[in-house]
Steps between C-alpha positions, in 0.01 A plus 500: 500500500487862604297593193248233582474616867431860389251396237310285764511784746360737238216264406409445869535871624394702197114539459350396177183334347600142569266226611536387858613163382800645319580723794508197729721305255748794487498512878562127520791538259644779695472295821671206338779723375548657838509143653772398249707804588455434871608142446814626320580741777455230763722251298766769483505564887467141628798323651667241286394212722146587493256233350321765301810621320482242231133546404548880484798471273305555183323829580822620657698418193254653257475827685883520546550422130267762384658747757848423361381547139358841590817598674698390200285683248531820727888473510522428127280799400643731746852439366630360836534150366594383154432167330852446399658194638873444562682181421680320777798273481413138485699191571565268210322165536709197469293183446800279578502620853160339540607154375628291788845353437524136594 
């Protein structure tokens, strides 16, 4: 998402020999992307009982997921976080406990 935002900014702000129609399309796409990020920010900062919280869940979830992935990659490549998982003790499952005794 960050790369797309930077690419859209470059297409709009950097001069070039593009037809006006293409420039207008790039500006529209940048505006839509900015709107999407604004909706995600709004969804993040609304109260839980707000009626807008539910419709804004998708943009908020997508932006938060991408942010978490970037932080995870940064932690992995900087050596602060490893991808090694540790096993935890599990309780044994007893199917006869689920069967009701009559």
